[in-house]
Steps between C-alpha positions, in 0.01 A plus 500: 500500500519866401486565128795695363410858412465550126737748336334774297597715204525875552299564182339337201765658275781343705338157471440523125850634435649198679263265315601658168871462576452126561312457175771686308761270652299208356503655153153655490460837325332754729278794403391696811185715496409393148173415327298599807669254737759528777736283299505300177738205466605331178596136532851388398562159338411230752577129515350203680138592431244252381285584197247773581637565850620840615610805301715463191769731368343832410186454712402805705405496869308796645592564864295681765658537844387585851648450845189306606263277310173687452188457289591822321832350393329191359250717316786692334662178379198310365589394143280685249368174356361415847315829539239436235505857372737760364670578173606175336710693250727627779832313532524294818778313678533123481506459879387706799668482840479672839809551716431528873751594769376262770304181554144491373195311620382173354186679378715748306699218339190308397331808358813593302507147356133515398555838331803375308739735680848375584612569857856571617585588859821702527595572863819688596820297475531481880172308507591232246615258769818421308676593182245366252309766312119491502384274220309615200128413503353180369417540133182332371496320169407720207199284415358552850428864416159610371651637181822652374509879460386609156770767466821423690694781662837569346763743624778679320844515668478877529228458765752345739532825692711491816265610777363360825160326477225536758557863602197709608362705208736320258638652182354254252696416188258545210526494123410870482779598741754299302395659170495849654845461656635357173367798303638754747843338506509502120406868485745595772796334329399520135339728240142634523227271370159534340182376666498208258853401602416519870159340451190721460323393821818509710606836353159646584527372858853639545400832345193555720713438811760755390779241465575577134489829310519610136851586387456521125303388197513204266261545213167605647564343838701595806829360609497422872779519754519424871381785723675627811224368728646341815264202488545360150460118507873431465560709814186388682568127452880466530477124562338453158750735337783298659358173366467648152860623518618155606601608849398350833417761760293360789235739626297510818 
């Protein structure tokens, strides 16, 4: 009997976008290209779980995605507490999961399980064999893990930027970008500010890049206004500016 040809995604970004839309429909909060991962999910309230099983409301899930299951993908998603090295003061997610666009080998599944990485296969809809969506991965009991993260990752709503995850050379959403865009928006729409009002380190960074310029004095210090540079952060990262302004403007 001839095996039916497996449907394939056109790109990793297409797969992760579809995966993200399903999670949003289930109530998960989605943060693409954040905290160094393709996608961060925040768990909504869930029912029907036994004590210590699966993520709870507010838990974070770090997602790494690839069209095929590879050793490199598993390496990216190894939970920090399984690595045995690294900065233990760095915030980490509660769960780590890989999303793969097609079937994976038994060896891949077993290795993911040993490493403590959740596995979710997400083929194109035409390959589901029906109308049922691919199921979420099996969640181990919390006590089965080596240890809980010492500093748990937490996300602010403003990081929920509307952009497609998994693009080549992605535009990562970082804390610095958010603070820089916030400062530029404030200067563009409001009065000039001192370095102290902007934040000394941020003001120095914006000044050295030519994004702000002195427009007056306040005491012994300068008052800074937005420059006419074409690449100020609020113009360079319109998806972050849109999120800060409360708009939703999908970007490619």
